[in-house]
Structures are given as C-alpha cells and as structure tokens.
C-alpha positions, -999 to +999 in steps of 0.1 A: +001-001-001+013+034-007+024+057+021-002+086+015-030+062+027-017+063+064-026+093+084-001+105+108-016+109+143+003+141+147-025+159+129-036+195+133-071+190+151-094+218+156-099+217+196-126+237+214-121+247+250-087+240+272-075+209+255-090+174+260-078+158+290-112+150+305-103+166+337-126+190+353-146+199+385-172+179+403-207+189+408-226+187+441-233+151+436-194+142+430-197+137+394-175+152+369-191+182+351-168+177+320-175+157+286-149+153+256-165+147+226-144+137+193-168+150+164-168+146+126-201+160+123-210+193+107-205+227+123-243+235+122-252+199+140-224+205+165-236+240+173-272+230+175-266+200+201-235+206+221-246+241+236-280+229+243-267+197+261-245+219+281-274+241+290-297+213+299-271+194+319-248+218+334-220+196+318-191+215+300-181+200+266-148+199+253-146+191+215-119+177+193-130+182+155-117+163+127-124+137+098-139+102+107-105+083+099-085+109+120-109+106+152-109+067+147-070+066+145-067+089+175-092+065+196-072+035+184-038+052+197-055+063+230-067+028+238-044+026+268-052+060+283-083+074+265-086+113+262-122+111+247-153+102+259-178+104+229-169+094+194-195+112+175-183+098+137-186+070+115-213+043+111-218+006+116-199-002+083-168+015+096-168+006+134-183-030+130-147-043+137-137-016+163-161-024+192-132-033+214-127+005+214-160+012+224-182+010+257-212-011+254-243+010+259-279+012+247-298+041+252-335+040+267-341+063+236-332+036+214-366+018+213-380+051+196-359+049+166-367+039+133-365+000+134-338-007+109-317+022+127-317+007+162-285-002+181-282-038+171-243-040+181-250-031+216-220-003+210-230+018+181-262+040+180-273+056+148-284+089+151-288+108+119-288+098+083-265+111+057-276+098+021-249+096-004-255+124-032-235+145-059-228+181-051-228+198-085-214+234-092-241+246-117-219+275-130-191+251-137-216+221-150-236+247-172-268+247-153-288+225-132-299+189-144-263+184-163-253+157-141-276+133-128-260+096-128-230+078-120-224+075-158-220+110-162-190+108-140-170+092-169-176+121-193-139+129-206-147+167-201-148+160-161-113+146-163-095+161-131-127+179-122-143+153-099-138+157-060-137+123-044-125+113-009-103+083+004-125+054+011-101+039+033-103+067+061-135+086+053-170+068+060-188+093+037-162+084+009-166+047+015-206+050+015-201+069-020-179+040-034-206+015-023-232+035-039-211+034-071-206-002-069-245-011-064-251+014-094-225-001-117-231-037-107-269-035-112-273-042-073-240-066-069-213-046-055-187-075-064-197-079-101-170-073-126-185-045-143-190-027-110-153-027-103-145-021-140-167+011-136-145+019-105-113+018-124-126+042-151-140+064-124-107+067-108-089+072-139-113+104-145-105+116-110-068+118-123-051+112-089-068+140-070-082+120-041-091+145-012-074+140+020-108+148+040-146+146+031-147+183+040-123+190+011-147+173-013-178+196-008-157+225-002-139+222-034-169+219-054-186+249-037-155+272-040-154+263-080-122+241-078-144+211-090-174+205-112-189+177-090-183+159-057-193+127-041-205+135-006-233+133+017-264+154+017-261+176+049-232+200+038-248+203+002-283+215+017-262+239+037-246+255+008-277+257-012-293+276+018-262+299+021-267+308-019-238+290-032-242+279-069-247+244-060-274+215-063-278+182-045-283+153-068-296+121-058-281+099-088-306+082-111-292+049-100-297+053-066-285+064-032-275+048+001-291+058+033-264+050+061-271+060+097-243+083+112-237+073+149-228+082+181-208+060+207-190+059+239-152+053+240-143+023+261-123+036+292-142+071+291-132+091+322-165+108+322-189+078+316-219+088+331-219+123+313-214+102+282-243+082+284-264+113+290-250+128+257-260+095+238-294+101+254-297+134+246-287+130+206-311+105+203-340+125+221-372+138+207-361+171+216-328+170+194-343+147+166-371+169+161-352+201+160-327+186+136-356+177+113-371+209+113-342+234+114-310+215+102-299+198+070-295+162+084-321+135+084-332+123+119-337+087+125-362+089+155-398+077+143-424+103+136-401+132+131-412+158+104-386+171+080-384+206+069-396+221+036-362+225+020-354+189+024-364+164-006-390+140+008-378+105+011-405+091-012-389+111-040-357+094-034-344+063-051-326+041-027-309+008-034-334-020-025-304-045-024-283-025-001-277-047+030-255-031+058-247-064+072-232-076+040-212-045+037-200-051+070-189-086+063-171-075+030-157-041+039-122-054+043-126-071+006-139-040-010-112-018+007-084-042-008-097-042-043-101-004-040-065+000-028-055-023-055-069+000-083-052+031-068-019+016-064-024+005-102-034+040-112-001+052-098+022+028-117 
C-alpha cells in the first residue's frame, strides 16, 4: 500500500476549550462536570446539539473536531489511556470491527428510533442519516440537471474535475464508493462490471483524491471542482447559504447510512457520556434537527423541513444490506486500494 494512505497521528485538530484531558471539577453529586467529544459531524449539527446539552445538563463539553478516519485513529492510539468520552463519527460499516474501542451501551431512547436504525451491536447508536449524493457546481456544469447519474462521471470533460475522498479513511467516501458499486453492478457490488466502472472513474478523477471529506464539498462549492461525491447535509447547507450548487440524488440510486454516536471504552466521564448519547437520540434533538437543520433524523415520526427532499421522492438501492457490507468491507477496501496503486504505476 502506498504511504499516502496512512494518516499520521500528529495532525492539526480543531480543539474547542482548553485541551481534551477530560479533567474538570465535580458537581454537588460528586460527578464530573466535563465531557470530551470527538466529532466529525457538521458545524451546524455540533452547534445545535452541544450548547443545548451544556445548558440542559450543566456539563461542560470539550470538542475535538476532525475527519472520521483521523478520529478513529486517535481513539485507537489512545486505547490504553483514553482522552475522549464520545466518538461522534462513522457508522456501523466503519466501526463493526472496532467495538473493542467502544463501551457497551444501549440508550433507553433506542426503542423510539426507526427499526432499521436501532442499536443492534450494543455499542453503536445510529442518530442521523447522511444519504449519498453528488454536489454539483451549477455554474461550472452549465446549469442544473447536467450531471444526474454515475455514468455522467465518466465524461472525459470532467477529467481531473471530480472531487472524491479516500474510502480507506472517510466513512462518507466509503459510502459513496458503495453507492457507485451498487449502481454499476446492477445491485451486485462485487460484479466485474462494478469494479471496471470504479477503475474508469478513478482514471477520470486523475489522481486528485481528497484528504478529507470536507475538502470534497468545499472544493465544489468554491469552484475548484465541477462535481463531488459526498453526503446530503453540507450540500443543503451550501444551497441555503446561496452557493451555486445543487444536490443530486443519482438516477441509479443512493445509500441511506445511519451516522452514529458511541461511547469510547474507558471514558473518564462515563455517566456524562451516557447522558450525551441519550440527548442526541432524544425527541427534542431529533425534532429540532428535522425542522431546523440539514440532516435527516432517525427517530420515528419526526417531520422534515420543507427544504429537504421528501424521502419518498428519492430512489434508494433496495439491494443494499448494511450487514453484508460489514462482512465484505475488508475485501472492498483491498480491491479499491489495488486499483489506486495500479493507477499510480
């Protein structure tokens, strides 16, 4: 494997508050009043949830903000002396083989979540959905509706103008890769034609794999790229902000993964961490997110804001099986890395 696939631990992480040692004072009940949250969630979601949690509980939250792969790497490196309490990043497919890093906990709020997004592992609690989409710069693409399918991404005019993340370290990029495989393989991600398509796609990306998921949507919104493979949340945010972009659910279909929140094993502020998981899954937070933000809540009966495309208007891959993906993740990553390495030769 080429060296650029490994993310060094000494990365520049955005840290809010005074470090992340997890130390703090105790409240009148003798419990810590601090919680350290490692988050890869959007700024808007962090700002909507974390201050509200602080107000409601009196717990002071310290955050470390970085990409999913960086945070998982950090949790792994700290396994003998955990510095964080909450890992608010990734999904079941990325964390299925890392439950040894997590504290077993099923929130009492779990019973109110949509059935297919319940905590089935005992460790990982899906909280919000981030469907796979394209972000398209309408000024560079020549208007809306110019790029509507995965097949459009093989257009020679887009060579070097497609933003794509690293599926090895980014959960959103991995889900985009899975959507591509389901689309090109007619529902079979291991089909030869699916991987032939990936090889052609990587050639059209022309070696410009992005180091983080944030670089994908920012690059398109800033006009550096015509189209990017990303998740819905940031694209809707750009649209509301007036950026010249559109959200595109590919004609072939999309994947609807549940982005999760989980407690880090050995968390120094365990009871506070449990309260945070409960809060994220609560009706209060889920309803607020559905009506005011750009993510899709996973609690039953929560309504979406008018600016979100109704789910019954979106085509999802009926063949998509999250547990099948979990079982084949290593194989899929290995085949992808092989394509990348051959493209560099």
